[in-house]
N, C-alpha and C positions, 0 to 999 in steps of 0.2 A: 669351562668358565663362561658366565653369562655374557651375551653380546652387549656391547655399549655403542653409543653414537657420539658424534662430535658436537661441539657447541654450534657449529655452522649448520649442521643437519637440523637441529632444533630451531634455530633462528629462521631458517628458510621455511620450515614447516609452519611456524607461527605466522610468518609473513604471508603465507598462502591463504590465511583466514581473513575474511572481511572484517573491518573494524570501523568504529565511529569514535573519533578521538574525544575523550572525556577527562583524562587524568594527567597530572603533572608527574612525569616519570623521568629519571629514576628517583625513587624515594631514598632518603638517607639511611645509612646504617651507622648507629651511634653507640659508643661505649657508654656504660652506665656505672661508673666506679662508685659514686656516692650511694646508689641503690644497693650495690653489692656490699658496701661497708655497713649499711643499715641492716641488711639481712644478716650479715655476719654477727652483728651485735646481739641478735636474738637467737643465735644458734646455741644450744646447750654446750657448756664448757666441757672440754676434754678432761676427764677425771685424772688422766695420767700426766697432764701438762703442769709444770710448775707455775705458781701464780704470776711470775713476771713474764711468762710466755703465753698467757691465756689469750690475749688479743690476737697474737700471731696464729695460735692454734685455731681459733674460730675462723679467721679469714681464710685459712688454708682449706677449710671445708666448704667454701662457697666458690663456685666457678666464676670465671669471667662472664659478665653479662653484656650482651649487645642488644640493641633494640632496632628492629626493622620498622621504620616510621611510616607505615602505610596509612596512618591517620593524616598524613600530609599530601594525599593525592589531589586535594584541592576542591573539587566540585562539591558544593553543599556540605561543607564541613569535612569532606574527605572520608577515607576509609577504603578497605580492601575491595569493596564492591565496585569501586571505580574501575578496577581492572576487569572485573567480571563483565560489566555491562557495556564495555567498549565492543565486545563481540556480540552480545545479545542485541544491542541497539541496531547494529549493522544488519544482523540477521532479520530483524523485524522489518526494517525499511526495505531491504532487498525483496522481501516477499509481498510488498505492497500493502502492509497493514497501516491503518491510520489511528488505531486506538489500542492501548494496552490495558488489560484487566489483570489485577493482581490480588491475591488473597494472602494476608499475613497478619501477625499479631500486632497489638497496640504498640509494642515496644520496637517494632522491626526497623533495623538499619536498612535492610534491603528495600523496604517500602519507600523510605526516604530517597534512596539513591535512584530508584526507578522514576520517582517523581522528577528528580533532577535531570535524568537522562531524557525523559519525555519532553520536558520543558526545552532542553537544548535542541532536541531533534524536531520539535514541532508536532509531537504526537499527543493526542488526548490521553489522559491517564485517569483510570477509575480504580480506586482502592477499596476492597472489601476488608475492612479492619475488624478483627475478632478480639474479643476479650476486653475487660475493663470498660464496659459500656458507660459507666457512670463517671469515669475519670475525665477531667478537662482535656482539651486539646493542648498538649505541651510536648516538648521533646521532638522526637521524629515525626509524630503525627501532626503537630503544629506546622512543621516545615513542609510536610506534604501539602497541607492546605495552602500555605503561602505560595508554593510553586504551582498552584493551579489544579491540584488533584480534586476530583469528585469523590467524596468519601461516603461510604455506606458502612455504618457500624452495626454489627450483628453478632449474636452468640455464635461460637464456632460451629455448632451443629446445623446452623442455617446458612452457612457460607456457600455451599454448592447451589442451593436453591436461589440465592441472591445472584450468583454468577450466571446461572441459566436465564434468569429474568433479565439481567442487564444485557447479556448477549443477544437475546431475542429482540429487545428494544433497539439495540444498535443496528442489527442486521435489517430490521424493518426500515431503518433510516437510510440504508444503503452503505453503512460503514463496514469496515473490515477489522474486527477485533482480534487481537492476539491474547489468548488466555495463558498467562505465564505459567501457572502451576500445572497446566495440562500439556505443556510442550516439552518434548525430550531435550531440545537444545538447552533449555534452562538448567538442566542437570549437568551439563558439560562445560558451560562457559567459564565458571570459576576455576575449574581445573586447567583449562587453556591458559587463563590469566596467570596462574601461579606456576605452570611449567615455564612460562616466559620469565616470571620473577626469578626462577632459578638461574637464568642467565645473568641477571643483575647481581644476585647474591654471590655466585661463584667468583665473579670479578671483584666485588666489594670485599669479600673475605680475604682474597689474595692481597688487595691493597691495604687491608687492615693488619696484615701479618698473621692471619689465622691459617695455619697449615695443619692438615690432619683432620681427625674426626670433629664434628660439630653436632650439637643437639638443638634442633629447632623446637620451639615451644609455642603452641598456639591452641586454637579451638577446633573441635571436631567440625568437619565440613570440607568444602572443596579446596580451600586454600592450602592447608597443611598437606592434604593429599596430593595436590599438584606439585608441591615442592619435593615430596618424597618420590613421586613418579619421575621427576626430573633427575634427582640424585641416582635413582636406581638405573636409569638408562645411561647415565654418565659414568657409572661405576664409582660414585663418591661415597665416602663414609659419613653420610648425613643421617643421623638418627632423628626421629620425629616423634614428639610427644603431643598428643591431641587430648585436650581437656574437654570432657562433656559438660555443657552448660545447662543441660535440661535432662531430667530423668528419662530413661528409656533403655531398651535392650541393647547391649553392646553388640550382639550378633547382628542385629538389624543394620546398625551403622556400618559394620565391616562388610556386610553383604552389598549394601548400596554402593559403598566406596569402591569395592572391587569391580562391580559391574560398570560403574561410570568410568573407571580407569581403563577398562578394556576398550570402551568406545572411543575414549580420548587417544589411547595408544594407536588404535587403528586409524583414526583420523589424521594423526601426526606422523604416521609411519614409524612408530617406536617399537622396538623388538620386545619390550617387556611391559607388562601391566602390573598393578599391585596385587598382592595376595593377602589373605588374613594373616595378621601378625606383623605386617610391614610397619604399621603404626602402633606405638605404645599408647594405649588409650587409658586415661584416668577417669574413673566413674564416681569418685568420692567427693567431688566439689561442685555438684549441681545445685546444692541447696535444696529446699523442700519442693521447689517447682521452677519452671521456666519464668524468668523475670522476677524472681524473688531472691535477693542477695542475703548473705549471712555475715556474721561479724568479721570473718576472715577477709571477705571482699572489701568491706569498709577499711579495714586495716591496710590492705594492699593498696587501695586507692590513695589513702593518705600518705603512705610510705613513698609511693612512686611520685606523687605530686610534690612532696616536701624535699625530696632528694634530687630529682631530675626534671621537675616541672612536666612530668608525663601525666596527662589527664586520661585516666582509665574510666570505664563506665561500669555500672553495677550489674549489668546483665551478661556481659561477654568478657571483655578484657580484664575486668576486675576479678572474675572467677578464675581466669587463666593465671593471672599473677598470684592470686591467693594460693593456687595449687603449687606454683613454683616456690613460693616462700615456704609453705608447709612441707613440701617434699624435701627441700634443702635442709630444713631444720631436723627432719627425721633421718637424714643421711642417705636418702635414696636418689640423690643427684650427684653424679660423678664430678668432683671438683676439678679434675684434670681436663674435662671436655668443655669448651666454651659453649654457652647457651645463647641462642639467638631468639629473643622474644618477639613474636609477630604482633605488633601493635596494629590491630585491624580497624581501629577507629571507634565509633560509637559515642563521640562527644556529646551530641544533643541529649542523650538519655541521662546524663549527669543532672540536668535541670529537672527531669521528671521525678528525681528522687531527692530533691533539695531538702525536704524535711528530715528524711531518714539519715542523709549524710550529715546534716548539721547536728541532729540528735546524737549520733554516734560520736562525733568529734567533741561534743559537749559532755560526754559521759553518760548518755542515755536519756 
């Protein structure tokens, strides 16, 4: 039988990591009964059910849905990255860096949160923003500028050259830059944060009366992997579905996740790391490209907002919810197992897609 550890073991291991407080924790775990009812209304009718029992039949095929509200972590519109960067900011400060250089896409939530963390910690922040060079500063990128970021907008193929040039200039000034994409710790911080989140969720689920198996539903990345790593080492029946939000090889995601989990398990003295297959990964909801939503995303955004006042974004959480709705309609979600949807934030990007959201709601 696989070795498991206590909650106290994990709590003490996390407490041994340096951190810089950024987030309002614990975040709520909320029931979403109206969303569940709305999804049930769109589930195909059971051909064997009598007409008077059709509503009951549809509802019976939709699981209880709870939402982990990590959009409420607070800083700069919140989001799951708040948990990640508490560890990263402390790591950067402890090593005497005074500047953070980051490379990420025009739509990046991560870029926004690093800007917020740097502003709070008194660090200079330089963002090399790739893609959509002709788009105006809005959404996350606008907030980066507002929080003091120095922004260089370049095509993706020139990002490394720009970083090298910026690093050389900073070092000539006597500054000590930390280049986020090139640092191993940046690959681990999110998993640390969500191993800790497992402590929150285990307690919250008990308080909510959820006993037995649970299915966590989120996006591919460090957060859902951290929850699964927690559950595996606690011996909990927590299943994890990770929705890919950008086209790419599934094998590469699994390889990276397993490698990162080994480093995290070693750092936290956990007996088990993740293995391929520990996460149920869905690849059919990426849309045509990163940052490009499809009709199911807009439907999911409107449904969540109209039923539970949950504001999802078109790039990330909207795709995750679109997958949950579609998979439920197709009968591929066990209605007997409660689903915990990880709302990882992303609110500012709603405004970057204002025209598309309005056009969809107006019928095209």
